[in-house]
C-alpha positions in Angstrom: -56.0 -177.9 -0.5 -54.9 -181.2 1.7 -57.8 -183.5 2.4 -57.8 -186.3 5.1 -60.1 -189.0 5.7 -59.8 -191.1 9.2 -61.9 -194.1 9.1 -62.7 -195.8 12.5 -64.1 -199.0 11.6 -66.7 -200.0 13.6 -66.4 -197.5 16.3 -70.0 -196.6 16.4 -71.6 -198.5 19.3 -74.9 -198.4 21.2 -75.7 -197.8 24.8 -74.0 -200.4 27.2 -75.8 -201.4 30.3 -71.9 -201.8 31.6 -70.7 -198.4 31.2 -74.2 -196.5 32.4 -75.9 -196.7 28.9 -73.0 -194.8 27.2 -71.2 -195.6 24.1 -67.3 -196.5 23.8 -67.2 -193.0 22.2 -68.3 -191.4 25.3 -65.9 -193.0 27.5 -62.7 -193.1 25.6 -60.5 -190.5 26.2 -60.3 -188.6 22.6 -59.2 -184.9 22.8 -57.9 -184.5 19.5 -61.3 -185.9 17.9 -63.5 -184.1 20.3 -61.3 -181.0 19.1 -62.1 -181.7 15.4 -65.9 -181.8 16.7 -65.6 -178.9 18.7 -64.0 -176.3 16.0 -65.7 -178.2 13.1 -68.9 -179.4 11.8 -70.6 -182.3 12.7 -73.7 -184.9 11.8 -74.6 -188.5 10.5 -73.4 -189.8 7.4 -75.3 -193.2 6.1 -72.3 -195.0 4.3 -74.9 -198.2 3.7 -77.8 -198.0 1.0 -81.3 -199.8 2.4 -80.7 -202.5 0.1 -77.5 -203.6 0.5 -75.9 -205.7 3.3 -73.7 -203.4 6.0 -70.4 -204.8 5.3 -67.5 -202.7 5.2 -66.9 -203.3 1.7 -70.2 -201.2 0.9 -70.0 -198.9 3.6 -66.0 -197.9 2.4 -66.8 -197.7 -0.9 -69.1 -195.1 -0.4 -66.7 -193.3 1.8 -64.4 -193.3 -1.0 -66.9 -191.9 -3.3 -68.5 -194.1 -5.1 -72.3 -195.4 -4.6 -72.4 -198.9 -4.1 -75.8 -199.3 -5.6 -73.7 -198.4 -9.0 -70.3 -199.9 -8.4 -70.5 -202.5 -5.8 -70.0 -206.4 -7.1 -69.1 -208.2 -3.8 -66.1 -208.2 -1.3 -63.9 -211.0 -2.7 -63.5 -208.8 -5.9 -62.0 -205.8 -4.2 -59.7 -207.9 -1.8 -58.9 -209.8 -4.9 -57.5 -206.3 -6.5 -55.3 -205.9 -3.5 -53.8 -209.3 -3.6 -53.1 -208.9 -7.8 -55.1 -211.9 -8.3 -55.7 -212.1 -12.0 -58.9 -213.0 -13.2 -60.8 -214.0 -16.3 -64.6 -214.5 -17.9 -66.7 -216.5 -15.8 -64.4 -216.3 -12.5 -66.2 -215.4 -9.3 -64.1 -214.3 -6.2 -65.2 -215.3 -3.2 -63.7 -213.9 0.6 -62.7 -217.5 2.3 -62.2 -217.5 6.1 -60.3 -219.9 7.7 -63.0 -221.1 10.6 -63.2 -223.7 13.5 -66.1 -225.9 13.1 -67.3 -227.6 16.0 -69.8 -230.3 16.7 -71.6 -228.8 13.4 -71.4 -225.1 14.9 -69.9 -222.0 13.4 -67.0 -221.9 16.7 -64.9 -219.3 15.3 -64.9 -217.1 12.6 -61.4 -216.6 12.1 -59.8 -219.9 13.5 -58.6 -218.2 16.2 -56.7 -215.2 14.2 -54.2 -217.8 12.4 -51.2 -216.6 11.6 -50.8 -216.1 7.7 -48.2 -218.4 8.0 -50.3 -221.2 9.2 -53.1 -219.9 7.0 -50.9 -220.1 3.8 -49.8 -223.8 4.9 -53.2 -224.4 4.9 -54.7 -222.9 1.9 -51.7 -225.2 -0.2 -52.6 -228.0 1.4 -56.4 -227.5 0.0 -55.1 -226.6 -3.1 -53.1 -230.0 -3.4 -56.1 -231.9 -1.8 -59.0 -230.8 -4.2 -56.6 -231.1 -7.7 -55.1 -234.5 -6.9 -58.8 -235.6 -6.0 -60.5 -233.5 -8.4 -58.3 -233.4 -12.4 -61.3 -231.2 -13.3 -61.2 -228.7 -10.4 -62.5 -225.4 -11.4 -61.4 -223.4 -8.2 -57.7 -222.1 -6.2 -57.1 -220.9 -3.0 -55.3 -217.8 -2.5 -53.7 -217.4 1.1 -54.1 -213.9 2.3 -53.6 -212.3 6.1 -54.6 -214.0 8.9 -57.8 -216.0 8.3 -58.8 -213.4 5.4 -58.0 -215.2 2.3 -59.6 -215.7 -1.5 -61.3 -218.5 -3.6 -61.9 -218.1 -7.3 -64.3 -220.5 -8.9 -64.6 -220.4 -12.4 -68.1 -221.3 -13.9 -69.4 -219.2 -16.9 -72.6 -220.9 -17.0 -73.7 -220.0 -13.6 -71.3 -216.8 -12.7 -74.3 -214.2 -12.5 -76.2 -216.5 -10.2 -73.2 -217.8 -8.1 -72.5 -213.9 -7.6 -75.9 -212.7 -6.3 -75.9 -215.9 -4.2 -76.9 -215.0 -0.3 -73.9 -216.1 1.2 -73.8 -215.5 5.2 -70.5 -213.7 6.5 -69.2 -216.2 9.1 -68.8 -213.7 12.1 -72.6 -212.9 11.8 -73.5 -216.2 13.0 -71.2 -217.9 15.7 -72.3 -220.2 17.8 -74.7 -221.1 15.5 -75.8 -224.3 13.0 -73.6 -224.1 9.9 -75.7 -226.5 7.7 -78.7 -223.7 8.4 -76.5 -221.1 6.5 -75.6 -223.4 3.6 -79.1 -224.3 2.1 -78.2 -223.0 -1.5 -79.6 -223.4 -4.9 -78.7 -226.6 -6.4 -76.1 -224.4 -9.2 -74.3 -223.9 -6.1 -74.2 -227.4 -4.6 -70.2 -227.9 -5.9 -69.8 -224.3 -4.3 -71.3 -225.8 -1.0 -69.8 -229.1 -1.0 -66.0 -227.5 -1.6 -66.9 -225.7 1.8 -67.9 -229.1 3.6 -65.2 -231.3 1.8 -62.8 -228.6 3.3 -62.8 -230.1 6.5 -61.8 -233.6 5.5 -58.7 -231.8 3.7 -57.7 -229.7 6.9 -58.8 -231.8 10.3 -55.7 -233.9 10.6 -53.4 -231.3 8.8 -50.1 -231.1 11.3 -50.5 -227.6 11.4 -54.0 -227.9 13.2 -52.6 -230.5 15.3 -50.0 -228.4 16.5 -52.4 -225.4 17.2 -54.5 -228.2 19.3 -51.2 -229.1 21.3 -50.5 -225.4 22.2 -54.3 -224.9 23.2 -55.4 -223.1 20.3 -58.5 -223.0 17.7 -57.7 -225.1 14.7 -58.7 -224.0 11.0 -60.9 -227.5 10.4 -63.0 -225.9 7.6 -62.9 -223.1 5.4 -66.1 -220.6 4.7 -67.2 -218.6 1.1 -68.8 -215.5 1.2 -68.8 -211.6 -0.4 -68.5 -213.4 -3.5 -68.7 -211.5 -6.8 -67.3 -210.3 -10.4 -64.4 -207.4 -10.8 -65.9 -204.2 -10.5 -65.3 -201.2 -13.1 -64.5 -198.3 -11.2 -63.4 -194.9 -12.6 -60.3 -193.3 -11.2 -60.6 -191.1 -8.3 -58.0 -188.5 -10.4 -60.4 -188.8 -13.2 -63.9 -188.0 -11.1 -62.3 -185.8 -8.5 -59.1 -184.6 -9.8 -57.6 -185.9 -6.2 -54.6 -187.9 -6.3 -55.1 -190.1 -3.2 -53.0 -192.3 -0.7 -54.6 -195.5 1.4 -53.7 -196.2 4.9 -54.5 -199.9 5.6 -53.9 -203.1 7.1 -57.0 -204.9 5.4 -57.3 -206.1 1.7 -61.0 -205.3 1.5 -59.2 -201.4 1.8 -56.3 -202.0 -0.3 -58.4 -203.1 -2.9 -60.4 -200.1 -2.9 -57.3 -198.0 -3.1 -56.2 -200.2 -6.5 -59.8 -199.7 -8.3 -59.7 -196.3 -7.3 -56.0 -195.8 -8.6 -55.2 -194.4 -5.3 -51.3 -195.4 -3.9 -51.4 -198.0 -1.2 -49.0 -197.4 1.5 -47.3 -200.5 2.8 -47.1 -199.6 6.7 -44.8 -201.7 9.0 -47.0 -203.4 11.4 -50.2 -202.7 9.8 -51.7 -206.0 11.5 -55.5 -204.9 10.7 -55.8 -206.4 14.6 -55.7 -204.8 18.2 -51.9 -204.8 17.9 -51.4 -202.7 15.2 -49.2 -199.9 14.8 -50.7 -196.9 15.4 -48.0 -194.9 15.6 -46.2 -195.9 12.1 -49.8 -195.4 10.6 -49.6 -191.9 11.8 -46.2 -191.2 10.7 -47.2 -192.7 7.1 -50.1 -190.6 6.9 -48.7 -187.4 7.9 -45.6 -188.5 5.6 -48.5 -188.9 2.7 -49.8 -185.6 2.6 -46.8 -184.1 1.1 -47.3 -185.9 -2.5 -51.0 -186.3 -2.1 -53.9 -184.2 -2.4 -56.0 -186.9 -0.4 -54.8 -189.2 2.3 -57.7 -192.3 3.5 -56.4 -193.5 6.8 -58.3 -196.8 7.5 -57.9 -198.4 11.4 -59.7 -202.0 11.8 -59.5 -202.7 15.6 -62.5 -201.0 16.9 -64.2 -203.3 14.2 -62.6 -206.3 15.3 -63.3 -205.6 19.0 -66.7 -205.0 18.3 -67.0 -208.2 16.8 -65.0 -210.0 19.9 -67.9 -208.0 22.2 -64.6 -206.7 23.6 -65.3 -203.1 25.1 -61.7 -202.7 26.6 -60.3 -203.0 23.6 -62.8 -200.8 21.8 -62.0 -198.2 23.7 -58.2 -198.5 23.8 -58.5 -198.7 19.8 -60.7 -195.1 19.8 -57.7 -193.7 22.1 -55.0 -195.0 20.4 -56.0 -193.3 17.1 -56.8 -190.3 18.5 -53.2 -190.2 20.5 -51.4 -191.5 17.7 -52.9 -190.8 14.2 -55.1 -187.7 14.9 -53.1 -185.6 17.2 -49.9 -185.7 14.2 -52.5 -185.3 11.5 -54.1 -182.3 12.9 -50.8 -180.7 14.1 -49.4 -181.3 10.9 -52.1 -179.9 8.9 -52.3 -176.7 11.6 -49.0 -176.1 11.2 -47.8 -177.0 7.6 -51.0 -176.8 5.6 -52.9 -173.6 5.1 -55.7 -174.9 3.4 -57.4 -178.4 4.2 -60.3 -180.5 5.9 -60.3 -183.5 7.9 -63.1 -186.0 8.0 -63.5 -188.5 10.8 -66.1 -190.8 11.0 -66.8 -195.1 11.1 -67.5 -196.8 8.1 -70.5 -198.5 10.1 -71.4 -199.7 13.8 -70.1 -202.9 15.2 -72.2 -202.4 18.3 -70.4 -205.0 21.3 -74.0 -206.2 22.3 -74.5 -207.2 18.7 -71.2 -208.5 17.8 -71.6 -207.8 14.2 -72.0 -204.5 12.1 -75.5 -202.6 11.5 -76.5 -200.2 8.8 -77.3 -197.3 11.5 -76.2 -193.9 10.8 -73.0 -193.5 12.4 -71.2 -189.6 13.3 -69.0 -187.7 11.5 -66.9 -184.3 12.1 -65.2 -182.4 9.5 -62.6 -179.8 10.5 -61.5 -177.2 8.2 -59.5 -174.4 7.7 -62.0 -172.8 6.2 -65.4 -173.6 7.3 -66.8 -172.3 10.8 -67.6 -174.6 14.0 -70.9 -175.5 14.6 -72.3 -175.6 18.5 -71.4 -179.9 19.2 -68.7 -179.7 21.7 -67.9 -183.4 21.5 -67.6 -186.5 19.2 -70.1 -189.3 20.2 -73.0 -190.9 18.4 -75.7 -188.5 20.4 -73.8 -185.1 20.3 -73.4 -185.2 16.4 -77.1 -184.7 16.1 -77.5 -181.1 16.8 -74.4 -180.3 14.3 -74.9 -178.8 11.0 -73.7 -181.1 8.5 -77.2 -182.8 9.3 -77.8 -186.3 7.7 -75.4 -186.7 4.9 -75.2 -189.8 1.8 -71.8 -191.6 2.5 -71.1 -191.7 -1.5 -71.7 -187.8 -1.4 -68.5 -187.2 1.7 -66.3 -186.2 -1.4 -68.6 -183.8 -3.1 -68.8 -182.1 0.1 -65.1 -181.8 0.9 -64.5 -180.6 -2.6 -67.7 -177.8 -2.3 
């Protein structure tokens, strides 16, 4: 049996007045996804437990078959696993965004989607600045992709409290006052001061001077969030008996691959943005079926479009997934494999009108070589409510597929 799970990150939405109360999933041209719904079984799935924040880390951990209430320790540690960052006792791993601070406000949560090369230079500048100024500095910055980086801070005395600190994701308060979001307890004063002092280190850096000259957003500050200590997750092969592969452009999802013992496939052109190479992802996914029992294919573009409140790009992302990823996968499964199941779902909604994640249930469709279809004809947030799957819990998805 071959299993495929395609995660259309943030694709689910709320009714949008601009398109007559419909959603991007309802207006997008997605014949393959509709086929999967029509010839498969559908329903709704809750990937985010009520007591946890509706982040991609929590939601995708559920989809990978791990209960976040048991295994989730934070987003930063998962990204550290992906990047090969080694940690020791007392280390707390923070996700570190390059941001644009403007007149005390969160001007941009991603510094205008700064390039990885520019950001790496700024991360090194931060390490030099803080190590030169504070000989006993307890942290280190690690460059990642575009605006997504890590900060590892060692504090054995306060590690557990820091890991549970309520730190707001920067994309949740764009245009709002920064100072309102860093009113932490005294044990986190140093973490707060590092974020604030990063502005002094970065503001006049040549990278930012050049970006301003080119009319781009400068990265004049960093923002920490999603922190935690490293999780202790059993391997997928031990729990489910499945050899898995992961295709994504996002370090967070690669981290889940590492922690679950799956193989991360490095796909050229997988940018985790609107310009990602959908065709390459589709080709790699089809090829991955040959040597793996289960393949996870994650596409970030719809989520980025939701954060940007960009309806056109969200629809385009859904349509591109359909044409370049779902179409070749379904063709390969139907023609080359006798037994298969393919599930398609978002991890969480990222509604255009909201601009950030919500914890609502999301639509799911499962097309199988064995199971009969239900009566649902198209895939969208409302149609699947009548599906045979009913309402599911995210971390039970793999168990359902294996039944």
